[in-house]
C-alpha positions as CSV (number, residue, x, y, z in Angstrom):
1,M,101.3,84.9,85.1
2,Q,99.4,82.4,82.7
3,E,100.1,81.6,79.0
4,R,97.1,81.7,76.9
5,K,97.3,81.4,72.8
6,V,95.3,83.2,70.5
7,I,94.4,81.9,66.9
8,M,94.0,84.4,64.6
9,S,92.2,84.4,61.5
10,S,94.2,83.1,58.9
11,G,95.1,86.2,57.0
12,F,97.7,85.9,59.6
13,K,100.6,84.3,59.7
14,E,102.6,85.1,63.2
15,E,101.0,82.9,66.5
16,V,100.5,85.4,68.9
17,I,100.6,84.9,73.2
18,V,98.6,87.3,75.0
19,L,99.3,87.1,79.1
20,T,97.0,87.0,81.8
21,S,97.1,87.1,85.6
22,N,95.1,85.7,87.7
23,S,93.7,86.4,91.8
24,N,96.9,84.3,93.2
25,D,99.3,86.2,90.9
26,K,97.8,89.9,92.3
27,V,97.9,88.6,95.6
28,V,101.2,87.2,95.7
29,N,102.4,90.2,93.9
30,F,101.1,92.4,96.7
31,L,103.3,90.8,98.8
32,N,105.7,91.0,97.1
33,E,106.0,94.9,96.5
34,L,104.9,95.0,99.8
35,R,108.2,92.9,101.5
36,I,110.4,95.4,99.1
37,L,108.5,98.2,101.2
38,L,108.7,97.7,104.3
39,D,112.8,96.2,103.8
40,K,113.5,99.5,101.7
41,H,112.2,101.7,104.9
42,N,113.4,99.0,107.6
43,A,110.1,98.4,109.0
44,K,108.5,96.2,110.6
45,L,104.1,95.1,110.7
46,Y,103.3,94.5,114.3
47,A,99.3,93.8,113.9
48,T,96.8,91.7,115.6
49,D,93.8,90.5,113.6
50,C,94.8,92.4,110.6
51,E,92.8,91.5,107.1
52,L,93.2,92.0,103.9
53,F,90.5,93.0,100.9
54,M,91.7,93.7,97.7
55,N,89.0,95.4,94.7
56,G,87.7,92.4,92.7
57,L,88.6,90.0,95.5
58,G,86.9,90.7,98.5
59,Y,88.3,88.9,101.6
60,V,91.5,87.6,100.7
61,G,92.8,86.4,104.5
62,M,94.8,87.8,107.4
63,L,98.0,89.6,106.7
64,E,101.4,88.5,108.5
65,D,104.9,89.7,108.6
66,N,106.8,87.1,109.4
67,I,110.0,89.6,109.1
68,E,111.2,87.2,105.6
69,T,107.9,87.1,103.7
70,I,105.2,88.5,103.8
71,E,102.3,86.2,104.8
72,I,98.4,85.7,104.4
73,S,96.5,82.6,106.5
74,D,93.4,81.5,106.7
75,G,93.5,81.7,110.6
76,G,95.8,78.6,110.8
77,D,97.6,78.0,107.4
78,V,99.6,79.9,105.2
79,I,98.0,80.3,101.8
80,F,99.3,82.4,100.2
81,S,103.5,83.8,100.5
82,S,105.4,86.7,99.0
83,T,108.6,85.1,96.9
84,V,110.6,88.1,97.9
85,S,112.7,87.6,101.1
86,S,113.8,90.2,103.5
87,N,117.6,91.2,103.0
C-alpha cells in the first residue's frame, strides 16, 4: 500500500491520509493468498508454462510454486514473490 496525503480545503482542521495500492501490491497479495490456500489444503502446484493473467494488468508472468514461496518469473528471473512462506 502506498500512502498519499490529501490536502483539504481550509475549512478542515485534520489531515487525511488515503491509502492506495499499485499493481505490484495486487500481484503480491494474490501470491500471498495463494500460498496460504495451498498450505491450508496441503496442496502443491506442478505445472509447466502456467501463465498468470489478471484483470486490469493483463499478462503478469509465469506462475511457479517453489514449495516455500509462490513466484512469478518472466521465464528466467523472478519478478514477484509471495512474502508469506509455507509453514
